[in-house]
N, CA, C and O of each residue as an XYZ file, in Angstrom:
448
protein
N       0.853     -1.170      0.000
C       0.000      0.000      0.000
C       0.904      1.239      0.000
O       1.862      1.317      0.769
N       0.596      2.181     -0.847
C       1.387      3.404     -1.010
C       0.995      4.436      0.037
O      -0.177      4.801      0.133
N       1.967      4.918      0.832
C       1.729      5.932      1.858
C       2.309      7.265      1.409
O       3.472      7.337      1.012
N       1.500      8.321      1.470
C       2.019      9.674      1.246
C       1.888     10.445      2.551
O       0.920     10.286      3.294
N       2.889     11.288      2.814
C       2.921     12.061      4.055
C       3.019     13.532      3.696
O       3.971     13.953      3.039
N       2.038     14.315      4.126
C       2.062     15.751      3.862
C       3.251     16.397      4.576
O       3.682     15.930      5.630
N       3.765     17.457      4.001
C       4.965     18.095      4.541
C       4.675     19.084      5.668
O       5.609     19.556      6.317
N       3.409     19.407      5.917
C       3.080     20.439      6.913
C       2.616     19.879      8.259
O       1.909     20.567      8.996
N       2.993     18.666      8.587
C       2.515     18.044      9.829
C       3.113     18.670     11.084
O       2.637     18.422     12.192
N       4.157     19.481     10.910
C       4.759     20.145     12.072
C       4.229     21.561     12.272
O       4.718     22.288     13.137
N       3.226     21.961     11.475
C       2.617     23.293     11.590
C       1.217     23.174     12.190
O       0.511     22.194     11.952
N       0.829     24.168     12.962
C      -0.502     24.168     13.580
C      -1.461     24.962     12.711
O      -1.115     26.021     12.188
N      -2.674     24.435     12.563
C      -3.704     25.170     11.834
C      -4.360     26.171     12.770
O      -4.700     25.837     13.905
N      -4.536     27.394     12.300
C      -5.003     28.490     13.155
C      -6.484     28.411     13.479
O      -6.886     28.756     14.590
N      -7.300     27.969     12.540
C      -8.746     27.988     12.761
C      -9.330     26.600     12.508
O      -8.807     25.823     11.709
N     -10.401     26.316     13.193
C     -11.089     25.051     12.970
C     -10.577     23.946     13.864
O      -9.561     24.091     14.544
N     -11.294     22.844     13.853
C     -10.958     21.687     14.665
C     -10.270     20.663     13.772
O     -10.928     19.798     13.193
N      -8.956     20.757     13.658
C      -8.174     19.910     12.769
C      -7.469     18.820     13.566
O      -7.097     19.015     14.723
N      -7.293     17.675     12.926
C      -6.593     16.552     13.548
C      -5.739     15.874     12.475
O      -6.152     15.754     11.322
N      -4.548     15.435     12.871
C      -3.716     14.677     11.936
C      -4.325     13.287     11.828
O      -4.539     12.604     12.829
N      -4.595     12.887     10.602
C      -5.329     11.649     10.334
C      -4.604     10.814      9.293
O      -4.086     11.346      8.311
N      -4.571      9.510      9.510
C      -4.134      8.585      8.468
C      -5.401      8.122      7.767
O      -6.245      7.456      8.366
N      -5.527      8.478      6.504
C      -6.690      8.105      5.713
C      -6.281      6.992      4.765
O      -5.388      7.167      3.936
N      -6.937      5.848      4.892
C      -6.610      4.686      4.064
C      -7.706      4.492      3.020
O      -8.891      4.427      3.348
N      -7.288      4.401      1.756
C      -8.185      4.221      0.619
C      -7.986      2.810      0.060
O      -7.207      2.634     -0.876
N      -8.666      1.805      0.608
C      -8.456      0.434      0.126
C      -8.793      0.243     -1.350
O      -8.180     -0.593     -2.015
N      -9.751      0.998     -1.871
C     -10.180      0.790     -3.248
C      -9.114      1.203     -4.255
O      -9.109      0.706     -5.381
N      -8.198      2.119     -3.864
C      -7.095      2.450     -4.774
C      -5.728      2.165     -4.157
O      -4.700      2.587     -4.688
N      -5.723      1.440     -3.022
C      -4.505      0.931     -2.386
C      -3.528      2.047     -2.001
O      -2.320      1.921     -2.201
N      -4.065      3.139     -1.446
C      -3.225      4.247     -1.005
C      -3.593      4.648      0.422
O      -4.655      4.295      0.936
N      -2.685      5.393      1.040
C      -2.919      5.950      2.368
C      -2.243      7.311      2.422
O      -1.242      7.543      1.744
N      -2.802      8.221      3.242
C      -2.265      9.574      3.335
C      -2.300     10.032      4.782
O      -3.326      9.931      5.455
N      -1.169     10.536      5.252
C      -1.072     11.127      6.575
C      -1.104     12.630      6.395
O      -0.207     13.196      5.770
N      -2.137     13.298      6.939
C      -2.322     14.725      6.703
C      -3.223     15.323      7.774
O      -3.917     14.616      8.505
N      -3.188     16.679      7.841
C      -4.162     17.387      8.655
C      -5.517     17.298      7.954
O      -5.602     17.495      6.742
N      -6.561     17.007      8.701
C      -7.907     16.954      8.146
C      -8.883     17.608      9.115
O      -8.716     17.503     10.330
N      -9.902     18.283      8.586
C     -10.944     18.791      9.487
C     -11.618     17.604     10.186
O     -11.971     16.619      9.537
N     -11.789     17.696     11.469
C     -12.419     16.612     12.220
C     -13.824     16.365     11.689
O     -14.545     17.306     11.357
N     -14.206     15.103     11.612
C     -15.540     14.669     11.192
C     -15.837     14.952      9.721
O     -17.001     15.013      9.327
N     -14.805     15.123      8.914
C     -15.006     15.290      7.479
C     -14.160     14.237      6.772
O     -12.976     14.445      6.507
N     -14.786     13.108      6.472
C     -14.040     12.042      5.821
C     -14.875     11.401      4.722
O     -16.105     11.409      4.764
N     -14.190     10.861      3.762
C     -14.814     10.140      2.665
C     -15.322      8.810      3.220
O     -14.560      8.101      3.876
N     -16.578      8.451      2.981
C     -17.090      7.196      3.531
C     -16.388      5.960      2.966
O     -16.446      4.896      3.582
N     -15.729      6.072      1.817
C     -15.033      4.920      1.236
C     -13.586      4.840      1.691
O     -12.741      4.279      0.993
N     -13.300      5.395      2.850
C     -11.968      5.318      3.437
C     -12.082      4.868      4.888
O     -13.165      4.859      5.473
N     -10.947      4.498      5.445
C     -10.829      4.317      6.886
C     -10.003      5.497      7.382
O      -8.869      5.675      6.936
N     -10.536      6.305      8.287
C      -9.846      7.482      8.805
C      -9.434      7.226     10.245
O     -10.277      7.048     11.124
N      -8.130      7.210     10.473
C      -7.592      6.921     11.795
C      -6.983      8.194     12.384
O      -5.948      8.653     11.902
N      -7.602      8.774     13.414
C      -7.022      9.965     14.042
C      -5.698      9.609     14.707
O      -5.594      8.590     15.389
N      -4.689     10.450     14.505
C      -3.357     10.171     15.034
C      -2.986     11.158     16.135
O      -2.524     10.749     17.200
N      -3.186     12.466     15.889
C      -2.770     13.467     16.871
C      -3.511     14.775     16.632
O      -3.846     15.111     15.496
N      -3.761     15.504     17.705
C      -4.340     16.844     17.594
C      -3.240     17.906     17.605
O      -3.505     19.086     17.374
N      -2.023     17.485     17.872
C      -0.883     18.405     17.940
C       0.025     18.199     16.729
O       0.043     17.116     16.146
N       0.772     19.223     16.353
C       1.768     19.048     15.290
C       2.770     17.962     15.688
O       2.982     17.707     16.873
N       3.375     17.336     14.698
C       4.326     16.254     14.940
C       5.746     16.697     14.601
O       5.956     17.500     13.692
N       6.713     16.167     15.342
C       8.101     16.413     14.985
C       8.572     15.291     14.044
O       7.842     14.330     13.801
N       9.777     15.423     13.528
C      10.291     14.445     12.551
C      10.373     13.034     13.132
O      10.121     12.050     12.438
N      10.727     12.951     14.407
C      10.844     11.641     15.059
C       9.481     10.941     15.101
O       9.393      9.744     14.827
N       8.432     11.671     15.437
C       7.083     11.100     15.491
C       6.608     10.695     14.097
O       5.985      9.646     13.932
N       6.903     11.527     13.094
C       6.507     11.192     11.724
C       7.218      9.932     11.262
O       6.608      9.071     10.628
N       8.510      9.815     11.575
C       9.272      8.610     11.218
C       8.715      7.381     11.933
O       8.652      6.300     11.349
N       8.310      7.542     13.194
C       7.734      6.419     13.948
C       6.414      5.966     13.327
O       6.145      4.769     13.232
N       5.600      6.919     12.910
C       4.328      6.587     12.258
C       4.579      5.858     10.947
O       3.932      4.853     10.652
N       5.518      6.369     10.167
C       5.839      5.724      8.897
C       6.353      4.308      9.125
O       6.011      3.398      8.370
N       7.164      4.113     10.150
C       7.683      2.788     10.468
C       6.562      1.833     10.876
O       6.533      0.686     10.431
N       5.645      2.301     11.715
C       4.503      1.465     12.125
C       3.696      1.055     10.899
O       3.331     -0.110     10.747
N       3.422      2.020     10.028
C       2.616      1.728      8.844
C       3.302      0.723      7.925
O       2.689     -0.261      7.512
N       4.562      0.964      7.604
C       5.246      0.101      6.633
C       5.534     -1.287      7.181
O       5.679     -2.231      6.405
N       5.622     -1.438      8.501
C       5.905     -2.754      9.074
C       4.645     -3.488      9.543
O       4.734     -4.611     10.040
N       3.486     -2.869      9.391
C       2.240     -3.457      9.886
C       1.816     -4.651      9.030
O       1.691     -4.536      7.811
N       1.598     -5.790      9.675
C       1.257     -7.032      8.970
C      -0.164     -7.060      8.419
O      -0.456     -7.867      7.536
N      -1.048     -6.210      8.910
C      -2.448     -6.265      8.510
C      -2.810     -5.421      7.296
O      -3.991     -5.301      6.969
N      -1.821     -4.830      6.616
C      -2.142     -3.975      5.469
C      -2.838     -4.748      4.349
O      -3.716     -4.205      3.678
N      -2.456     -5.995      4.143
C      -3.121     -6.796      3.105
C      -4.593     -7.005      3.443
O      -5.446     -6.967      2.556
N      -4.896     -7.226      4.725
C      -6.300     -7.364      5.129
C      -7.073     -6.085      4.839
O      -8.195     -6.133      4.334
N      -6.468     -4.933      5.163
C      -7.145     -3.657      4.915
C      -7.322     -3.425      3.418
O      -8.372     -2.958      2.977
N      -6.292     -3.751      2.637
C      -6.370     -3.561      1.188
C      -7.460     -4.429      0.560
O      -7.967     -4.103     -0.513
N      -7.819     -5.519      1.214
C      -8.850     -6.427      0.697
C     -10.254     -6.080      1.180
O     -11.191     -6.841      0.939
N     -10.414     -4.949      1.855
C     -11.733     -4.552      2.350
C     -12.728     -4.466      1.193
O     -12.398     -4.011      0.098
N     -13.936     -4.909      1.463
C     -14.976     -4.959      0.430
C     -16.054     -3.911      0.703
O     -16.689     -3.904      1.758
N     -16.239     -3.030     -0.273
C     -17.266     -1.999     -0.220
C     -18.500     -2.552     -0.918
O     -18.404     -3.040     -2.044
N     -19.655     -2.484     -0.268
C     -20.861     -3.077     -0.852
C     -22.106     -2.383     -0.313
O     -22.048     -1.598      0.633
N     -23.224     -2.697     -0.941
C     -24.504     -2.220     -0.417
C     -24.902     -3.147      0.722
O     -25.051     -4.353      0.528
N     -25.074     -2.580      1.905
C     -25.419     -3.353      3.097
C     -26.945     -3.371      3.219
O     -27.550     -2.422      3.718
N     -27.549     -4.452      2.761
C     -29.009     -4.528      2.709
C     -29.651     -4.393      4.081
O     -30.708     -3.776      4.214
N     -29.025     -4.963      5.097
C     -29.617     -4.905      6.434
C     -29.549     -3.502      7.046
O     -30.237     -3.223      8.028
N     -28.718     -2.613      6.467
C     -28.609     -1.240      6.963
C     -29.124     -0.215      5.952
O     -29.162      0.983      6.233
N     -29.514     -0.696      4.786
C     -30.064      0.152      3.729
C     -29.107      1.290      3.338
O     -29.523      2.431      3.140
N     -27.828      0.950      3.233
C     -26.806      1.927      2.848
C     -25.577      1.188      2.329
O     -25.443     -0.021      2.521
N     -24.691      1.911      1.678
C     -23.416      1.337      1.256
C     -22.396      1.505      2.367
O     -22.451      2.470      3.130
N     -21.463      0.563      2.456
C     -20.438      0.621      3.495
C     -19.487     -0.547      3.377
O     -19.556     -1.335      2.433
N     -18.595     -0.646      4.351
C     -17.629     -1.743      4.363
C     -18.281     -3.000      4.922
O     -18.909     -2.972      5.979
N     -18.122     -4.095      4.201
C     -18.604     -5.397      4.674
C     -17.861     -5.783      5.949
O     -16.821     -5.205      6.265
N     -18.390     -6.751      6.674
C     -17.681     -7.320      7.812
C     -16.525     -8.151      7.281
O     -16.661     -8.812      6.251
N     -15.414     -8.129      7.953
C     -14.266     -8.911      7.530
C     -13.061     -8.630      8.408
O     -13.129     -7.809      9.323
N     -11.960     -9.311      8.131
C     -10.761     -9.162      8.968
C     -10.152     -7.767      8.915
O      -9.328     -7.424      9.762
N     -10.545     -6.954      7.929
C     -10.009     -5.596      7.832
C     -10.411     -4.746      9.014
O      -9.664     -3.844      9.394
N     -11.567     -4.998      9.614
C     -11.978     -4.190     10.767
C     -11.018     -4.364     11.943
O     -10.642     -3.384     12.586
N     -10.621     -5.605     12.225
C      -9.647     -5.842     13.300
C      -8.305     -5.215     12.961
O      -7.645     -4.648     13.831
N      -7.893     -5.316     11.684
C      -6.617     -4.749     11.263
C      -6.627     -3.228     11.398
O      -5.641     -2.642     11.845
N      -7.725     -2.586     11.017
C      -7.839     -1.130     11.145
C      -7.772     -0.725     12.618
O      -7.095      0.245     12.960
N      -8.458     -1.450     13.482
C      -8.424     -1.156     14.911
C      -7.033     -1.295     15.491
O      -6.598     -0.450     16.272
N      -6.327     -2.360     15.116
C      -4.969     -2.570     15.618
C      -4.018     -1.496     15.097
O      -3.198     -0.978     15.856
N      -4.118     -1.157     13.814
C      -3.251     -0.129     13.250
C      -3.504      1.219     13.933
O      -2.555      1.938     14.244
N      -4.747      1.560     14.163
C      -5.069      2.814     14.846
C      -4.440      2.874     16.233
O      -3.902      3.905     16.636
N      -4.511      1.766     16.955
C      -3.893      1.697     18.289
C      -2.378      1.894     18.201
O      -1.806      2.679     18.957
N      -1.737      1.182     17.281
C      -0.292      1.282     17.139
C       0.161      2.683     16.735
O       1.202      3.154     17.192
N      -0.609      3.344     15.887
C      -0.263      4.708     15.478
C      -0.354      5.680     16.641
O       0.515      6.536     16.806
N      -1.402      5.555     17.449
C      -1.542      6.443     18.609
C      -0.429      6.197     19.618
O       0.034      7.136     20.265
N       0.005      4.949     19.761
C       1.105      4.632     20.671
C       2.431      5.186     20.141
O       3.311      5.524     20.932
N       2.585      5.282     18.838
C       3.841      5.748     18.236
C       4.092      7.229     18.504
O       5.242      7.665     18.540
N       3.021      8.007     18.693
C       3.196      9.438     18.938
C       2.998      9.720     20.399
O       3.101     10.870     20.826
């Protein structure tokens, strides 16, 4: 899975409720670490909040290391987007990707 890291993670946003988020796009096999407005995410992604504070280079390197060494990326990349008839909406099917996303989120928060 391809990870991109925005260059402004060490800067604070002046207005709004922003949080550094790892956004994973299983449908195109990419991930992005960036500042994002809280509660504004694409439903076809997994958005993992990482920090409300700017990060230093050491923290960014630790996050990148956790991501690249994480064994569950293949599970996340295999996530299935479908129409969920029992919920009358589209969303992620049940599968091993949910556990992998939860574990990755925990490891990322521990890294910072």
